C-alpha positions as CSV (number, residue, x, y, z in Angstrom):
1,X,0.0,0.1,0.0
2,X,0.9,3.4,-0.5
3,X,2.5,5.1,2.3
4,X,3.9,8.8,3.0
5,X,5.5,9.1,6.5
6,X,6.9,12.7,7.3
7,X,9.3,13.9,9.9
8,X,11.5,16.8,11.1
9,X,8.9,19.1,12.5
10,X,9.4,20.7,15.8
11,X,9.7,24.1,17.3
12,X,12.0,26.9,16.3
13,X,12.6,30.5,16.8
14,X,11.8,33.1,14.6
15,X,14.5,33.3,12.0
16,X,15.7,29.5,12.7
17,X,15.5,26.7,10.2
18,X,13.9,22.8,10.0
19,X,14.4,20.3,7.5
20,X,11.5,18.0,6.9
21,X,11.5,14.6,5.0
22,X,9.1,12.5,3.6
23,X,9.6,8.9,3.0
24,X,7.4,7.0,0.5
25,X,6.5,3.6,0.1
26,X,4.2,1.1,-1.8
27,X,5.0,2.9,-5.6
28,X,7.3,3.5,-8.2
29,X,8.9,6.6,-6.6
30,X,11.3,8.0,-9.2
31,X,8.3,8.0,-11.5
32,X,6.2,10.8,-9.7
33,X,6.0,14.4,-8.8
34,X,6.0,14.9,-5.0
35,X,4.7,18.0,-3.1
36,X,4.6,19.6,0.2
37,X,1.6,21.4,1.3
38,X,1.0,23.0,4.5
39,X,-2.4,24.0,6.5
40,X,-3.2,25.7,9.8
41,X,-6.7,25.6,11.5
42,X,-9.5,27.1,10.1
43,X,-7.7,27.9,6.9
44,X,-7.2,26.0,3.3
45,X,-4.5,23.9,2.7
46,X,-1.7,25.5,0.6
47,X,0.8,24.2,-1.5
48,X,4.5,25.2,-0.5
49,X,6.7,23.5,-3.2
50,X,6.5,20.6,-5.7
51,X,9.5,18.7,-7.3
52,X,8.9,16.7,-10.6
53,X,10.3,13.2,-11.4
54,X,13.0,14.8,-13.0
55,X,13.7,17.6,-10.4
56,X,12.2,20.8,-11.6
57,X,10.5,22.7,-8.6
58,X,7.9,25.4,-8.1
59,X,7.0,27.2,-4.8
60,X,4.3,29.4,-3.1
61,X,4.4,33.2,-3.5
62,X,5.0,33.2,-0.2
63,X,8.2,31.1,0.1
64,X,10.0,33.8,-1.2
65,X,13.3,32.0,-1.8
66,X,13.9,30.7,1.8
67,X,12.9,27.2,1.2
68,X,14.2,24.6,-1.1
69,X,12.5,21.0,-2.1
70,X,15.0,18.3,-3.0
71,X,14.4,14.4,-3.4
72,X,16.8,11.6,-3.1
73,X,15.2,8.6,-5.5
74,X,17.8,6.1,-4.0
75,X,16.0,6.7,-0.6
76,X,12.4,7.1,-2.1
77,X,12.2,10.4,0.3
78,X,11.6,14.5,-0.1
79,X,13.1,17.0,1.8
80,X,11.9,20.4,2.6
81,X,14.7,22.7,3.7
82,X,13.3,25.7,5.5
83,X,15.3,28.9,6.5
84,X,14.4,32.1,7.7
85,X,11.0,30.8,9.5
86,X,8.5,33.2,10.2
87,X,5.5,33.2,12.5
88,X,3.2,32.8,9.7
89,X,4.9,29.6,8.6
90,X,3.7,27.9,11.8
91,X,1.3,24.9,10.6
92,X,1.0,21.2,10.0
93,X,3.1,20.2,6.7
94,X,2.1,17.6,4.8
95,X,3.6,15.4,1.9
96,X,1.4,14.8,-1.2
97,X,1.9,12.6,-4.4
98,X,-0.7,11.7,-7.3
99,X,-0.5,8.3,-8.9
100,X,-2.0,7.1,-11.9
101,X,-4.4,4.0,-12.9
102,X,-6.4,5.0,-11.2
103,X,-5.7,8.5,-10.6
104,X,-5.5,9.5,-6.7
105,X,-4.1,11.5,-4.3
106,X,-2.2,10.4,-1.4
107,X,-1.4,12.1,1.6
108,X,0.9,11.5,5.2
109,X,-0.3,12.5,8.2
110,X,1.6,15.6,8.6
111,X,4.1,17.2,10.6
112,X,3.8,20.2,13.1
113,X,6.0,23.4,12.8
114,X,6.3,26.0,15.3
115,X,7.5,29.2,14.9
116,X,8.2,31.3,18.1
117,X,8.7,34.9,18.5
């Protein structure tokens, strides 16, 4: 079965850094794009970063050059390096992928990021 397991969340001070990881299993990881989303209570889930199967990336407008998404296909893992964290970055961060045949979205359970001033 498909599984996505996030880790690396925690509590940091404003301006600090975190590195999130998502380990995937149950599908041919190297063939699919992977994404990070985030969500705070009462607000819509929003795209943080996406990386394609061939390593091209894009980011939400709020990232402003502070984050980097990467993937290690040998480890079936994606990462999100976050620098210059702000209070507005506090959220639960989710790993996501969309598979085909059948088409379906899969989500991890999330990892929480807290940013204190």
